C-alpha positions in Angstrom: 0.0 0.0 0.1 1.3 3.5 -0.8 2.7 5.7 1.9 0.3 8.4 2.7 1.9 11.8 2.1 4.0 10.3 -1.3 3.7 8.5 -4.2 6.3 5.8 -2.7 5.0 2.3 -2.2 6.0 -0.5 0.3 8.3 -3.1 -1.2 6.3 -5.9 0.7 9.0 -6.7 3.3 8.6 -3.9 5.6 12.5 -2.7 5.1 11.5 0.4 3.4 8.1 3.0 3.8 8.5 6.7 2.5 12.0 7.0 0.7 11.9 10.5 0.9 11.0 11.0 4.7 9.1 13.9 4.2 5.8 12.4 5.1 6.9 10.3 8.2 8.8 12.0 10.9 11.7 10.2 12.5 11.8 7.2 9.9 13.3 4.1 11.4 14.9 1.6 8.9 13.6 -1.8 9.7 17.3 -3.9 9.0 15.6 -7.0 10.4 12.7 -6.7 7.9 13.9 -9.1 5.3 14.1 -11.9 7.8 12.0 -14.6 7.2 10.0 -15.2 10.6 6.7 -16.9 11.1 4.1 -14.6 11.6 3.2 -16.4 15.1 6.7 -16.0 16.5 7.0 -12.4 15.6 6.6 -9.6 18.5 3.2 -8.9 18.4 3.3 -5.1 19.3 3.7 -2.8 16.4 4.4 1.1 16.4 1.7 3.1 14.6 1.9 6.7 13.5 -0.6 9.7 13.6 -0.8 13.2 12.6 2.0 15.3 13.7 4.7 12.5 13.8 2.6 11.2 17.3 3.7 7.7 17.1 2.2 4.8 19.8 2.4 1.1 20.1 -0.6 -1.3 19.6 -0.9 -5.1 19.7 -1.6 -7.1 16.7 -3.9 -9.4 18.9 -5.4 -11.0 15.2 -1.7 -11.5 13.7 -2.7 -9.5 10.7 0.0 -9.8 8.4 1.1 -6.0 7.9 3.8 -3.9 6.3 5.3 -0.8 6.8 3.2 2.1 5.3 -0.4 0.2 5.7 -3.3 2.1 7.2 -5.1 0.0 10.1 -7.7 1.0 12.4 -6.7 1.0 16.1 -8.4 1.0 19.4 -8.5 4.3 21.1 -10.5 5.5 24.2 -14.3 5.6 23.2 -13.9 4.6 19.9 -11.2 4.1 17.2 -8.9 5.9 14.9 -7.0 5.4 11.7 -2.7 5.4 11.8 -0.2 4.0 9.9 2.3 1.4 10.7 5.5 2.7 10.6 7.6 0.1 12.6 7.3 -3.7 13.7 9.1 -6.4 14.5 12.0 -7.0 17.2 13.0 -3.1 16.7 9.7 -2.1 18.2 10.6 -3.8 21.6 14.1 -2.0 21.5 11.9 1.4 20.9 9.8 0.3 23.8 12.4 -0.5 26.1 14.1 3.2 25.0 11.0 4.9 25.8 10.3 3.1 28.8 6.6 1.6 27.7 6.1 -1.5 29.3 4.5 -4.9 27.5 1.1 -5.0 29.5 -2.7 -4.9 29.5 -2.7 -1.2 28.9 -1.6 -1.6 25.1 -4.4 -1.4 22.9 -5.0 -3.7 20.1 -5.0 -3.1 16.3 -8.7 -4.2 15.0 -7.9 -4.7 11.1 -6.4 -3.4 7.9 -8.2 0.1 6.7 -10.6 -0.5 4.3 -11.5 2.0 1.3 -14.7 2.8 3.2 -12.4 3.9 6.5 -9.8 6.0 4.5 -12.8 7.8 2.9 -14.4 8.6 6.2 -11.0 9.4 7.6 -10.3 11.9 5.0 -13.7 13.5 5.4 -12.7 14.0 9.2 -9.6 15.5 8.0 -11.1 17.9 5.8 -12.9 19.3 9.0 -9.9 20.3 10.8 -8.7 23.4 9.3 -12.5 24.9 9.3 -12.4 24.1 13.1 -9.3 25.6 13.8 -10.3 28.9 12.2 -13.9 29.0 13.9 -12.0 28.0 17.6 -9.7 30.8 17.2 -12.5 33.3 16.5 -14.3 32.2 20.0 -11.0 32.2 21.6 -10.8 35.9 20.6 -14.1 36.6 21.7 -13.8 35.1 25.2 -10.5 36.8 25.3 -8.7 33.8 26.6 -4.7 34.4 26.7 -3.7 31.2 24.8 -2.7 30.1 21.1 -4.1 27.2 19.3 -2.0 25.7 16.7 -3.6 22.4 15.6 -6.7 20.3 15.6 -6.9 16.7 15.2 -10.2 14.5 14.7 -10.6 10.9 15.8 -11.3 8.9 12.7 -14.5 8.1 14.0 -15.4 11.6 14.1 -16.6 11.4 17.8 -13.8 13.3 19.3 -11.5 16.2 18.5 -8.3 17.3 20.2 -7.2 21.1 20.2 -3.6 21.7 20.6 -2.7 25.0 22.3 0.2 26.8 24.1 -0.2 29.2 26.6 2.3 31.0 29.3 0.0 30.9 32.1 -3.0 28.4 33.3 -6.2 29.0 31.1 -9.9 28.6 32.4 -11.2 27.1 29.3 -14.5 25.6 31.0 -16.7 28.0 28.8 -14.8 27.2 25.6 -15.0 23.6 25.9 -19.1 23.9 26.3 -19.2 26.3 23.1 -16.8 23.7 21.1 -18.8 20.7 22.1 -22.2 22.3 21.1 -21.1 23.9 17.8 -19.0 20.8 16.4 -20.7 18.0 18.2 -18.0 16.2 19.1 -16.3 15.2 22.7 -13.5 17.9 23.0 -10.0 17.4 24.7 -7.7 20.5 25.4 -3.8 19.2 25.3 -1.4 22.0 26.3 1.8 21.6 24.5 5.2 23.6 24.4 6.6 26.2 22.1 8.8 23.6 20.7 6.3 20.9 20.1 4.3 23.8 18.4 7.1 24.6 16.1 7.4 21.1 15.4 3.7 20.4 14.3 3.6 23.9 12.3 7.2 23.3 10.5 9.5 25.8 8.7 12.5 26.5 7.3 15.5 27.2 9.8 18.2 30.0 9.8 20.5 26.6 8.3 18.3 26.6 5.4 16.9 23.4 6.0 13.4 22.1 7.5 13.2 22.6 11.2 15.0 19.2 13.1 11.7 19.2 15.4 9.2 18.9 12.6 11.1 16.4 10.6 13.1 13.9 12.9 13.6 15.4 16.3 11.4 13.8 18.7 13.0 13.9 22.5 13.7 17.8 23.3 16.4 18.3 25.5 17.3 21.0 27.7 19.6 23.8 26.1 21.7 26.5 28.0 23.9 29.3 27.1 26.5 27.2 28.7 26.6 25.2 25.5 27.0 28.3 23.5 30.2 29.1 25.6 32.0 25.9 25.4 31.4 26.3 21.8 32.9 29.9 21.6 29.6 31.4 20.1 28.6 35.0 20.6 25.9 35.1 23.3 23.6 36.9 20.8 19.6 36.2 21.7 18.3 36.7 18.2 21.3 34.4 16.6 20.9 31.4 19.0 17.0 31.5 19.2 14.9 29.3 17.2 11.7 29.9 15.6 9.9 28.7 18.8 11.9 31.5 20.7 13.9 29.0 22.5 17.6 27.9 22.0 18.4 26.2 19.0 18.4 22.3 19.9 21.2 22.2 17.4 23.5 23.8 20.2 23.6 20.0 21.8 24.5 18.4 18.8 28.3 19.3 18.7 28.8 19.8 22.4 30.0 16.4 23.3 33.1 17.2 20.7 33.8 20.0 22.0 34.1 18.9 25.8 36.1 16.3 24.7 38.4 18.9 22.9 38.6 21.1 25.9 39.9 18.3 28.1 43.7 19.3 27.1 43.0 22.8 27.3 43.8 24.5 30.5 41.3 27.1 32.2 42.7 30.6 32.3 41.4 32.3 35.2 44.2 35.2 35.3 46.2 36.9 32.8 49.8 35.3 32.0 52.2 37.5 33.9 55.5 38.3 31.9 58.0 40.9 31.9 56.5 42.8 28.9 53.3 43.0 30.9 50.2 41.3 31.5 48.8 39.0 28.7 44.9 38.4 28.7 43.3 35.5 27.0 41.6 36.8 23.6 40.7 33.9 21.9 40.9 29.8 22.0 41.1 27.7 18.9 39.7 24.5 20.5 40.7 22.0 17.7 43.9 23.5 16.9 45.3 23.9 20.6 46.2 27.2 20.1 45.4 30.1 22.5 45.8 33.6 21.5 46.9 36.4 24.1 46.9 39.9 23.9 48.8 42.7 26.0 46.9 45.2 27.7 48.2 48.2 25.7 48.9 46.4 22.0 46.1 45.4 19.6 48.1 42.3 18.6 47.4 38.9 19.5 50.1 36.2 20.2 49.1 32.7 19.3 50.6 29.9 22.0 50.5 26.3 22.1 49.0 24.5 24.9 52.1 23.5 26.5 53.6 26.8 26.4 50.6 28.1 28.0 51.0 25.3 30.9 54.5 26.2 31.3 53.8 30.0 31.7 51.3 29.3 34.4 53.6 27.0 36.1 56.3 29.7 36.3 53.9 32.1 37.6 52.4 29.8 40.3 55.9 29.6 41.3 56.8 33.1 41.6 58.8 33.2 38.3 58.2 36.0 35.6 59.6 34.9 32.1 60.7 37.7 29.7 58.1 37.1 27.3 55.6 34.6 26.2 57.7 32.7 23.9 60.9 31.1 24.8 62.6 32.7 22.3 61.4 36.0 20.3 62.1 34.6 16.8 60.0 31.2 17.7 56.6 32.3 16.8 54.2 29.6 16.2 53.1 29.5 12.5 49.6 29.6 13.2 46.8 30.1 10.3 45.6 33.6 10.0 41.8 34.3 11.0 39.5 34.0 7.5 42.5 32.6 5.7 39.8 30.8 3.5 38.3 33.9 2.5 41.9 35.6 2.1 42.5 32.9 -0.4 39.0 33.3 -2.6 39.6 37.3 -2.6 43.2 36.5 -4.1 41.6 33.8 -6.7 39.0 36.6 -7.8 41.6 39.0 -7.8 43.8 36.8 -10.1 41.0 36.0 -12.6 39.7 39.7 -12.8 43.3 40.5 -13.6 43.4 37.9 -16.6 40.4 38.7 -17.9 41.6 42.6 -18.2 45.1 41.0 -20.0 42.6 38.9 -22.2 40.6 42.1 -23.3 44.2 44.1 -23.7 45.1 41.2 -26.1 41.6 41.4 -28.0 42.2 45.1 -28.5 
């Protein structure tokens, strides 16, 4: 069966679903999908994906032959809902262990594979979501409630609607629920989500030029602090460090462990280095090249020092010894790559091309 949202069809093995990943958040490749295991011996819990990348686990009690991308009808409180098979087999067991989900009676079951009638009814309920969201925003505005409605999801049996909202403070929406239940003739559930989850549901393009991580593959939101930016020598500019959700970018944590490992061999400079020429203050640290740049108080020139030399001067200062200068020998200066050397090389290359063009034009004349 074709994966909804794209024209990619399942290959019948469960190994692949949507090839692009655009319609399936956090795609997982089932590397055990090609194993020929009897249906009765397979792990009978399946991972099902719903709108917004939400995933839950359901028990395949009837031992249905399912493939990745199949649309199935599952049990939900007070009715049924349509979802898409995203993962099955022993990899589901590992996912449950990772997320701390217990294999007990609380796991609901899969009723059947969705028929054309089920899919048609599901599409009809989905068509109600956008008008419902616009109308609900008008009601919220009339009631003067301090909340922001970001999404609406109807249950496939058209008996329940979940309203996703974000708010800074606690909101009394009892009157809102009465109005919504009377107008749309459904059971109403209000679910508060964080600003990061809201950005993931709405989607968008980040400053890197790619789709937001939270709307494509990122499911677990970890705490991000300005400490991560300090370790990576990033400018503490809130406008540059904040994402579209208004919080610190999740990508600040991606390379943090690498920076922490690289910083283990670099000494912590709490005081300036003392030399007979004066006090040298730390201006910049090249973490991966293990070079620290120091500058005297009255000078604008920065002097590059290796980690070994910095440790030597620190030990000398602790013992009350003041070296002549930052370097062991005034002529022995560390060869370091100039700042923005790549840009300088590019400018030189472009200038050389312009000169060649001018010479070529003169020859033609």
